Biopython code that builds the backbone (N, CA, C, O; Angstrom):
import numpy as np
from Bio.PDB.StructureBuilder import StructureBuilder

atoms = [
    (1, "MET", "N", (-41.299, 28.423, -14.367)),
    (1, "MET", "CA", (-40.436, 27.367, -15.205)),
    (1, "MET", "C", (-38.876, 27.597, -14.869)),
    (1, "MET", "O", (-38.124, 26.623, -14.849)),
    (2, "SER", "N", (-38.415, 28.850, -14.615)),
    (2, "SER", "CA", (-37.162, 28.785, -14.007)),
    (2, "SER", "C", (-36.572, 27.975, -13.038)),
    (2, "SER", "O", (-35.440, 27.495, -13.097)),
    (3, "ALA", "N", (-37.579, 27.813, -11.935)),
    (3, "ALA", "CA", (-37.500, 27.161, -10.576)),
    (3, "ALA", "C", (-36.983, 25.604, -11.151)),
    (3, "ALA", "O", (-36.002, 24.993, -10.726)),
    (4, "ARG", "N", (-37.916, 25.154, -12.222)),
    (4, "ARG", "CA", (-37.736, 23.817, -12.422)),
    (4, "ARG", "C", (-36.524, 23.313, -13.071)),
    (4, "ARG", "O", (-36.037, 22.212, -12.814)),
    (5, "PRO", "N", (-35.974, 24.280, -14.053)),
    (5, "PRO", "CA", (-34.429, 23.674, -14.408)),
    (5, "PRO", "C", (-33.500, 23.842, -13.318)),
    (5, "PRO", "O", (-32.528, 23.093, -13.221)),
    (6, "SER", "N", (-33.730, 24.808, -12.451)),
    (6, "SER", "CA", (-32.542, 24.828, -11.332)),
    (6, "SER", "C", (-32.765, 23.715, -10.335)),
    (6, "SER", "O", (-31.819, 23.175, -9.761)),
    (7, "SER", "N", (-34.145, 23.348, -10.117)),
    (7, "SER", "CA", (-34.276, 22.128, -9.204)),
    (7, "SER", "C", (-33.619, 20.866, -10.005)),
    (7, "SER", "O", (-32.953, 20.000, -9.438)),
    (8, "HIS", "N", (-33.857, 20.880, -11.189)),
    (8, "HIS", "CA", (-33.393, 19.729, -11.909)),
    (8, "HIS", "C", (-31.843, 19.632, -12.017)),
    (8, "HIS", "O", (-31.175, 18.599, -12.036)),
    (9, "HIS", "N", (-31.343, 21.115, -12.093)),
    (9, "HIS", "CA", (-29.829, 21.006, -11.994)),
    (9, "HIS", "C", (-29.381, 20.644, -10.735)),
    (9, "HIS", "O", (-28.371, 19.941, -10.727)),
    (10, "PHE", "N", (-29.955, 20.993, -9.481)),
    (10, "PHE", "CA", (-29.428, 20.484, -8.252)),
    (10, "PHE", "C", (-30.063, 19.027, -8.086)),
    (10, "PHE", "O", (-29.587, 18.372, -7.159)),
    (11, "GLY", "N", (-30.897, 18.525, -8.717)),
    (11, "GLY", "CA", (-31.300, 17.131, -8.587)),
    (11, "GLY", "C", (-30.288, 16.201, -9.450)),
    (11, "GLY", "O", (-30.031, 15.028, -9.178)),
    (12, "SER", "N", (-29.812, 16.871, -10.438)),
    (12, "SER", "CA", (-28.855, 16.012, -11.287)),
    (12, "SER", "C", (-27.449, 15.999, -10.477)),
    (12, "SER", "O", (-26.737, 14.998, -10.542)),
    (13, "THR", "N", (-27.080, 17.079, -9.747)),
    (13, "THR", "CA", (-25.642, 17.231, -9.059)),
    (13, "THR", "C", (-25.989, 16.288, -7.834)),
    (13, "THR", "O", (-25.109, 15.486, -7.520)),
    (14, "SER", "N", (-27.007, 16.287, -7.204)),
    (14, "SER", "CA", (-27.111, 15.295, -6.040)),
    (14, "SER", "C", (-27.015, 13.923, -6.591)),
    (14, "SER", "O", (-26.233, 13.151, -6.036)),
    (15, "SER", "N", (-27.651, 13.546, -7.531)),
    (15, "SER", "CA", (-27.732, 12.239, -8.449)),
    (15, "SER", "C", (-26.167, 11.769, -8.799)),
    (15, "SER", "O", (-25.714, 10.640, -8.610)),
    (16, "THR", "N", (-25.457, 12.912, -9.356)),
    (16, "THR", "CA", (-24.106, 12.837, -9.680)),
    (16, "THR", "C", (-23.327, 12.508, -8.382)),
    (16, "THR", "O", (-22.423, 11.673, -8.366)),
    (17, "SER", "N", (-23.716, 13.195, -7.321)),
    (17, "SER", "CA", (-23.076, 13.027, -5.972)),
    (17, "SER", "C", (-23.260, 11.463, -5.718)),
    (17, "SER", "O", (-22.260, 10.748, -5.646)),
    (18, "SER", "N", (-24.439, 10.980, -5.595)),
    (18, "SER", "CA", (-24.886, 9.836, -5.024)),
    (18, "SER", "C", (-24.256, 8.757, -5.784)),
    (18, "SER", "O", (-23.749, 7.827, -5.158)),
    (19, "SER", "N", (-24.227, 8.777, -7.237)),
    (19, "SER", "CA", (-23.647, 8.068, -8.248)),
    (19, "SER", "C", (-22.216, 7.750, -7.941)),
    (19, "SER", "O", (-21.709, 6.642, -8.112)),
    (20, "THR", "N", (-21.497, 9.000, -7.391)),
    (20, "THR", "CA", (-20.005, 9.134, -7.306)),
    (20, "THR", "C", (-19.797, 8.217, -5.985)),
    (20, "THR", "O", (-18.921, 7.353, -5.947)),
    (21, "SER", "N", (-20.665, 8.475, -4.920)),
    (21, "SER", "CA", (-20.631, 7.863, -3.595)),
    (21, "SER", "C", (-20.870, 6.116, -3.980)),
    (21, "SER", "O", (-20.158, 5.212, -3.543)),
    (22, "SER", "N", (-21.817, 5.981, -4.715)),
    (22, "SER", "CA", (-22.228, 4.506, -4.890)),
    (22, "SER", "C", (-21.039, 3.885, -5.660)),
    (22, "SER", "O", (-20.583, 2.794, -5.319)),
    (23, "GLY", "N", (-20.583, 4.530, -6.615)),
    (23, "GLY", "CA", (-19.367, 4.184, -7.359)),
    (23, "GLY", "C", (-18.113, 3.824, -6.450)),
    (23, "GLY", "O", (-17.412, 2.844, -6.704)),
    (24, "SER", "N", (-17.889, 4.604, -5.463)),
    (24, "SER", "CA", (-16.955, 4.587, -4.538)),
    (24, "SER", "C", (-17.197, 3.334, -3.593)),
    (24, "SER", "O", (-16.248, 2.695, -3.138)),
    (25, "ASP", "N", (-18.561, 3.011, -3.315)),
    (25, "ASP", "CA", (-19.169, 2.105, -2.509)),
    (25, "ASP", "C", (-18.824, 0.740, -3.091)),
    (25, "ASP", "O", (-18.506, -0.191, -2.351)),
    (26, "SER", "N", (-18.882, 0.628, -4.328)),
    (26, "SER", "CA", (-18.675, -0.555, -5.127)),
    (26, "SER", "C", (-17.032, -0.812, -5.183)),
    (26, "SER", "O", (-16.557, -1.947, -5.151)),
    (27, "ASP", "N", (-16.287, 0.314, -5.266)),
    (27, "ASP", "CA", (-14.898, 0.217, -5.232)),
    (27, "ASP", "C", (-14.346, 0.249, -3.721)),
    (27, "ASP", "O", (-13.275, 0.805, -3.477)),
    (28, "SER", "N", (-15.003, -0.278, -2.861)),
    (28, "SER", "CA", (-14.627, -0.277, -1.578)),
    (28, "SER", "C", (-13.300, -0.911, -1.236)),
    (28, "SER", "O", (-12.562, -0.598, -0.301)),
    (29, "SER", "N", (-13.122, -1.811, -2.101)),
    (29, "SER", "CA", (-11.647, -2.599, -1.799)),
    (29, "SER", "C", (-10.597, -1.601, -2.112)),
    (29, "SER", "O", (-9.693, -1.270, -1.345)),
    (30, "SER", "N", (-10.817, -1.112, -3.418)),
    (30, "SER", "CA", (-9.647, -0.236, -3.559)),
    (30, "SER", "C", (-9.719, 0.947, -2.782)),
    (30, "SER", "O", (-8.628, 1.357, -2.388)),
    (31, "SER", "N", (-10.748, 1.622, -2.450)),
    (31, "SER", "CA", (-10.802, 2.715, -1.358)),
    (31, "SER", "C", (-10.012, 2.253, 0.005)),
    (31, "SER", "O", (-9.082, 2.848, 0.549)),
    (32, "GLY", "N", (-10.649, 1.012, 0.410)),
    (32, "GLY", "CA", (-9.965, 0.547, 1.549)),
    (32, "GLY", "C", (-8.468, 0.233, 1.660)),
    (32, "GLY", "O", (-7.906, 0.101, 2.747)),
    (33, "HIS", "N", (-7.819, 0.115, 0.404)),
    (33, "HIS", "CA", (-6.459, -0.023, 0.283)),
    (33, "HIS", "C", (-6.028, 1.364, 0.562)),
    (33, "HIS", "O", (-5.104, 1.528, 1.358)),
    (34, "ARG", "N", (-6.675, 2.531, -0.086)),
    (34, "ARG", "CA", (-6.106, 3.744, -0.032)),
    (34, "ARG", "C", (-6.035, 4.041, 1.298)),
    (34, "ARG", "O", (-5.019, 4.579, 1.739)),
    (35, "TYR", "N", (-7.231, 3.693, 2.214)),
    (35, "TYR", "CA", (-7.160, 4.167, 3.543)),
    (35, "TYR", "C", (-6.265, 3.555, 4.290)),
    (35, "TYR", "O", (-5.748, 4.166, 5.225)),
    (36, "SER", "N", (-5.922, 2.227, 4.004)),
    (36, "SER", "CA", (-4.682, 1.485, 4.685)),
    (36, "SER", "C", (-3.489, 2.076, 4.334)),
    (36, "SER", "O", (-2.587, 2.174, 5.165)),
    (37, "MET", "N", (-3.363, 2.506, 3.139)),
    (37, "MET", "CA", (-1.961, 3.094, 2.715)),
    (37, "MET", "C", (-1.904, 4.574, 3.540)),
    (37, "MET", "O", (-0.818, 4.959, 3.972)),
    (38, "ASP", "N", (-2.900, 5.232, 3.698)),
    (38, "ASP", "CA", (-2.863, 6.480, 4.431)),
    (38, "ASP", "C", (-2.366, 6.096, 5.907)),
    (38, "ASP", "O", (-1.474, 6.750, 6.447)),
    (39, "SER", "N", (-2.934, 5.095, 6.482)),
    (39, "SER", "CA", (-2.303, 4.784, 7.939)),
    (39, "SER", "C", (-1.110, 4.260, 7.824)),
    (39, "SER", "O", (-0.450, 4.268, 8.863)),
    (40, "ILE", "N", (-0.573, 3.763, 6.803)),
    (40, "ILE", "CA", (1.088, 3.352, 6.807)),
    (40, "ILE", "C", (1.803, 4.662, 6.724)),
    (40, "ILE", "O", (2.737, 4.954, 7.472)),
    (41, "ALA", "N", (1.273, 5.536, 5.672)),
    (41, "ALA", "CA", (2.091, 6.726, 5.619)),
    (41, "ALA", "C", (2.378, 7.498, 6.851)),
    (41, "ALA", "O", (3.445, 8.081, 7.045)),
    (42, "LEU", "N", (1.304, 7.474, 7.737)),
    (42, "LEU", "CA", (1.692, 8.101, 9.089)),
    (42, "LEU", "C", (1.524, 7.193, 10.385)),
    (42, "LEU", "O", (0.596, 7.201, 11.193)),
    (43, "PRO", "N", (2.787, 6.329, 10.363)),
    (43, "PRO", "CA", (2.809, 5.323, 11.471)),
    (43, "PRO", "C", (3.054, 6.009, 12.763)),
    (43, "PRO", "O", (3.533, 7.140, 12.847)),
    (44, "ILE", "N", (2.678, 5.219, 13.828)),
    (44, "ILE", "CA", (2.977, 5.621, 15.165)),
    (44, "ILE", "C", (4.337, 5.436, 15.496)),
    (44, "ILE", "O", (4.813, 6.276, 16.259)),
    (45, "ALA", "N", (5.059, 4.541, 15.104)),
    (45, "ALA", "CA", (6.541, 4.309, 15.378)),
    (45, "ALA", "C", (7.080, 4.140, 14.110)),
    (45, "ALA", "O", (6.640, 3.266, 13.362)),
    (46, "SER", "N", (8.093, 4.970, 13.750)),
    (46, "SER", "CA", (8.862, 4.926, 12.484)),
    (46, "SER", "C", (9.995, 4.204, 12.419)),
    (46, "SER", "O", (10.407, 4.018, 13.564)),
    (47, "VAL", "N", (10.716, 3.692, 11.576)),
    (47, "VAL", "CA", (11.751, 3.109, 11.492)),
    (47, "VAL", "C", (12.960, 4.222, 11.312)),
    (47, "VAL", "O", (12.921, 5.092, 10.442)),
    (48, "GLU", "N", (13.940, 4.083, 12.170)),
    (48, "GLU", "CA", (15.003, 5.028, 11.798)),
    (48, "GLU", "C", (16.353, 4.166, 11.865)),
    (48, "GLU", "O", (16.622, 3.262, 12.656)),
    (49, "VAL", "N", (17.194, 4.732, 10.735)),
    (49, "VAL", "CA", (18.617, 4.056, 10.563)),
    (49, "VAL", "C", (19.621, 4.949, 11.546)),
    (49, "VAL", "O", (19.852, 6.146, 11.376)),
    (50, "LEU", "N", (20.070, 4.269, 12.418)),
    (50, "LEU", "CA", (21.160, 4.788, 13.216)),
    (50, "LEU", "C", (22.644, 4.362, 12.836)),
    (50, "LEU", "O", (23.054, 3.220, 13.045)),
    (51, "ARG", "N", (23.354, 5.282, 12.308)),
    (51, "ARG", "CA", (24.772, 5.319, 11.664)),
    (51, "ARG", "C", (25.662, 5.717, 12.627)),
    (51, "ARG", "O", (25.401, 6.759, 13.228)),
    (52, "CYS", "N", (26.689, 5.090, 12.911)),
    (52, "CYS", "CA", (27.838, 5.423, 13.565)),
    (52, "CYS", "C", (28.554, 6.601, 12.643)),
    (52, "CYS", "O", (28.614, 6.513, 11.417)),
    (53, "MET", "N", (29.084, 7.703, 13.392)),
    (53, "MET", "CA", (29.583, 8.771, 12.434)),
    (53, "MET", "C", (31.050, 8.467, 12.354)),
    (53, "MET", "O", (31.839, 9.194, 11.751)),
    (54, "ARG", "N", (31.367, 7.434, 12.947)),
    (54, "ARG", "CA", (32.967, 7.219, 12.668)),
    (54, "ARG", "C", (33.243, 5.804, 11.890)),
    (54, "ARG", "O", (34.127, 5.756, 11.035)),
    (55, "CYS", "N", (32.625, 4.901, 12.145)),
    (55, "CYS", "CA", (32.710, 3.649, 11.365)),
    (55, "CYS", "C", (31.611, 3.332, 10.344)),
    (55, "CYS", "O", (31.587, 2.336, 9.620)),
    (56, "ALA", "N", (30.699, 4.325, 10.388)),
    (56, "ALA", "CA", (29.534, 3.989, 9.543)),
    (56, "ALA", "C", (28.734, 2.713, 9.631)),
    (56, "ALA", "O", (27.973, 2.297, 8.757)),
    (57, "ARG", "N", (28.991, 2.150, 10.774)),
    (57, "ARG", "CA", (28.046, 0.749, 11.290)),
    (57, "ARG", "C", (26.717, 1.466, 11.205)),
    (57, "ARG", "O", (26.529, 2.659, 11.447)),
    (58, "SER", "N", (25.676, 0.424, 10.763)),
    (58, "SER", "CA", (24.215, 1.045, 10.864)),
    (58, "SER", "C", (23.506, 0.005, 11.536)),
    (58, "SER", "O", (23.760, -1.197, 11.466)),
    (59, "VAL", "N", (22.569, 0.571, 12.214)),
    (59, "VAL", "CA", (21.519, -0.401, 12.914)),
    (59, "VAL", "C", (20.135, 0.112, 12.687)),
    (59, "VAL", "O", (20.000, 1.335, 12.706)),
    (60, "GLU", "N", (18.917, -0.755, 12.442)),
    (60, "GLU", "CA", (17.659, -0.216, 12.043)),
    (60, "GLU", "C", (16.877, -0.363, 13.362)),
    (60, "GLU", "O", (16.793, -1.447, 13.941)),
    (61, "ALA", "N", (16.314, 0.758, 13.809)),
    (61, "ALA", "CA", (15.521, 0.810, 15.217)),
    (61, "ALA", "C", (14.233, 1.493, 14.861)),
    (61, "ALA", "O", (14.037, 2.273, 13.930)),
    (62, "THR", "N", (13.244, 0.984, 15.928)),
    (62, "THR", "CA", (11.893, 1.987, 15.671)),
    (62, "THR", "C", (12.296, 3.141, 16.539)),
    (62, "THR", "O", (13.326, 3.148, 17.213)),
    (63, "SER", "N", (11.418, 4.123, 16.481)),
    (63, "SER", "CA", (11.274, 5.207, 17.085)),
    (63, "SER", "C", (11.082, 5.203, 18.748)),
    (63, "SER", "O", (11.429, 6.037, 19.584)),
    (64, "THR", "N", (10.419, 3.980, 18.877)),
    (64, "THR", "CA", (10.150, 3.681, 20.391)),
    (64, "THR", "C", (11.336, 2.806, 21.126)),
    (64, "THR", "O", (11.384, 2.558, 22.331)),
    (65, "ASP", "N", (12.307, 2.387, 20.094)),
    (65, "ASP", "CA", (13.390, 1.523, 20.955)),
    (65, "ASP", "C", (14.154, 2.387, 21.637)),
    (65, "ASP", "O", (14.151, 3.595, 21.400)),
    (66, "ASP", "N", (14.873, 1.828, 22.545)),
    (66, "ASP", "CA", (15.958, 2.391, 23.149)),
    (66, "ASP", "C", (17.249, 2.309, 22.448)),
    (66, "ASP", "O", (17.645, 1.242, 21.979)),
    (67, "VAL", "N", (17.939, 3.439, 22.361)),
    (67, "VAL", "CA", (19.024, 3.345, 21.371)),
    (67, "VAL", "C", (20.193, 2.708, 22.032)),
    (67, "VAL", "O", (20.992, 2.139, 21.288)),
    (68, "SER", "N", (20.425, 2.711, 23.337)),
    (68, "SER", "CA", (21.459, 2.002, 23.940)),
    (68, "SER", "C", (21.289, 0.364, 23.849)),
    (68, "SER", "O", (22.304, -0.332, 23.826)),
    (69, "THR", "N", (20.176, -0.141, 23.805)),
    (69, "THR", "CA", (19.855, -1.539, 23.741)),
    (69, "THR", "C", (20.423, -1.920, 22.250)),
    (69, "THR", "O", (20.821, -3.054, 21.984)),
    (70, "MET", "N", (20.416, -0.874, 21.340)),
    (70, "MET", "CA", (20.909, -1.363, 19.921)),
    (70, "MET", "C", (22.222, -1.229, 19.736)),
    (70, "MET", "O", (22.662, -1.280, 18.587)),
    (71, "GLY", "N", (23.071, -1.036, 20.827)),
    (71, "GLY", "CA", (24.449, -0.868, 20.623)),
    (71, "GLY", "C", (24.870, 0.334, 20.302)),
    (71, "GLY", "O", (26.081, 0.420, 20.098)),
    (72, "MET", "N", (24.093, 1.514, 20.169)),
    (72, "MET", "CA", (24.573, 2.544, 19.690)),
    (72, "MET", "C", (24.686, 3.567, 20.775)),
    (72, "MET", "O", (24.041, 3.184, 21.751)),
    (73, "VAL", "N", (25.331, 4.867, 21.000)),
    (73, "VAL", "CA", (25.487, 5.928, 21.703)),
    (73, "VAL", "C", (24.982, 7.147, 21.216)),
    (73, "VAL", "O", (25.599, 7.592, 20.249)),
    (74, "ARG", "N", (23.932, 7.878, 21.662)),
    (74, "ARG", "CA", (23.540, 8.942, 20.914)),
    (74, "ARG", "C", (24.136, 10.209, 21.560)),
    (74, "ARG", "O", (23.893, 10.497, 22.731)),
    (75, "ILE", "N", (25.024, 11.052, 20.660)),
    (75, "ILE", "CA", (26.011, 12.088, 21.200)),
    (75, "ILE", "C", (25.183, 13.451, 20.828)),
    (75, "ILE", "O", (25.433, 14.447, 21.508)),
    (76, "ALA", "N", (24.398, 13.528, 19.985)),
    (76, "ALA", "CA", (23.545, 14.756, 19.554)),
    (76, "ALA", "C", (22.398, 14.191, 18.945)),
    (76, "ALA", "O", (22.226, 12.977, 18.837)),
    (77, "HIS", "N", (21.422, 15.267, 18.451)),
    (77, "HIS", "CA", (20.348, 15.092, 17.695)),
    (77, "HIS", "C", (20.774, 14.327, 16.221)),
    (77, "HIS", "O", (21.384, 14.937, 15.343)),
    (78, "ASN", "N", (20.400, 13.049, 16.102)),
    (78, "ASN", "CA", (20.737, 12.440, 14.781)),
    (78, "ASN", "C", (22.213, 12.010, 14.800)),
    (78, "ASN", "O", (22.589, 11.497, 13.746)),
    (79, "LEU", "N", (23.049, 12.105, 15.696)),
    (79, "LEU", "CA", (24.434, 11.821, 15.683)),
    (79, "LEU", "C", (24.801, 10.788, 16.684)),
    (79, "LEU", "O", (24.570, 10.941, 17.884)),
    (80, "TYR", "N", (25.422, 9.644, 16.144)),
    (80, "TYR", "CA", (25.374, 8.539, 16.871)),
    (80, "TYR", "C", (26.920, 7.714, 16.746)),
    (80, "TYR", "O", (27.515, 7.596, 15.674)),
    (81, "TYR", "N", (27.382, 7.226, 17.949)),
    (81, "TYR", "CA", (28.535, 6.440, 17.716)),
    (81, "TYR", "C", (28.192, 4.974, 18.168)),
    (81, "TYR", "O", (27.486, 4.835, 19.167)),
    (82, "CYS", "N", (28.629, 3.934, 17.523)),
    (82, "CYS", "CA", (28.530, 2.674, 18.054)),
    (82, "CYS", "C", (29.332, 2.479, 19.342)),
    (82, "CYS", "O", (30.336, 3.165, 19.530)),
    (83, "GLU", "N", (28.907, 1.523, 20.281)),
    (83, "GLU", "CA", (29.764, 1.386, 21.312)),
    (83, "GLU", "C", (31.225, 1.317, 21.433)),
    (83, "GLU", "O", (32.007, 1.781, 22.263)),
    (84, "ARG", "N", (31.379, 0.589, 20.345)),
    (84, "ARG", "CA", (32.959, 0.256, 20.214)),
    (84, "ARG", "C", (33.748, 1.663, 19.736)),
    (84, "ARG", "O", (34.892, 1.821, 20.163)),
    (85, "CYS", "N", (33.262, 2.513, 19.008)),
    (85, "CYS", "CA", (33.896, 3.822, 18.663)),
    (85, "CYS", "C", (33.728, 4.870, 19.636)),
    (85, "CYS", "O", (34.477, 5.843, 19.726)),
    (86, "ALA", "N", (32.508, 4.600, 20.517)),
    (86, "ALA", "CA", (32.512, 5.664, 21.416)),
    (86, "ALA", "C", (33.475, 5.337, 22.630)),
    (86, "ALA", "O", (33.842, 6.235, 23.388)),
    (87, "LYS", "N", (33.878, 3.995, 22.791)),
    (87, "LYS", "CA", (34.987, 3.789, 23.934)),
    (87, "LYS", "C", (36.273, 4.369, 23.130)),
    (87, "LYS", "O", (37.023, 5.177, 23.679)),
    (88, "MET", "N", (36.468, 3.967, 21.940)),
    (88, "MET", "CA", (37.627, 4.390, 21.302)),
    (88, "MET", "C", (38.074, 5.836, 21.306)),
    (88, "MET", "O", (39.261, 6.079, 21.523)),
    (89, "VAL", "N", (37.003, 7.054, 21.029)),
    (89, "VAL", "CA", (37.016, 8.184, 21.279)),
    (89, "VAL", "C", (37.058, 8.719, 22.648)),
    (89, "VAL", "O", (37.489, 9.858, 22.825)),
    (90, "GLY", "N", (36.662, 8.022, 23.604)),
    (90, "GLY", "CA", (36.441, 8.330, 25.009)),
    (90, "GLY", "C", (35.340, 8.775, 25.337)),
    (90, "GLY", "O", (35.257, 9.347, 26.424)),
    (91, "TYR", "N", (34.259, 8.652, 24.553)),
    (91, "TYR", "CA", (32.900, 9.252, 24.766)),
    (91, "TYR", "C", (32.269, 8.547, 25.847)),
    (91, "TYR", "O", (31.539, 9.109, 26.663)),
    (92, "LYS", "N", (32.570, 7.189, 25.864)),
    (92, "LYS", "CA", (31.858, 6.170, 26.962)),
    (92, "LYS", "C", (32.718, 5.651, 27.958)),
    (92, "LYS", "O", (32.278, 4.886, 28.816)),
]
sb = StructureBuilder()
sb.init_structure("model")
sb.init_model(0)
sb.init_chain("A")
sb.init_seg("    ")
for serial, (resi, resn, name, xyz) in enumerate(atoms, 1):
    if name == "N":
        sb.init_residue(resn, " ", resi, " ")
    sb.init_atom(name, np.array(xyz, "f"), 0.0, 1.0, " ", f" {name:<3s}", serial, name[0])
structure = sb.get_structure()
């Protein structure tokens, strides 16, 4: 008799689990949005704001873009001059 309640307990756990999964299946549109938001949270190419450290001119570029085509000169990690300021200070 003690085996029966424990099997009933596992049966209720599995039925709860299956009802939870069927509940998530019925809410597939909301869980689909969650999965798509996860993929947006970890993009392959991220958008970076490149700001000149002298005149504060800013340009938005993706991480796959070439910085020089955006009119910016990279002088160190996350430090940029715009082409105009780079010429003024003699960096370019």
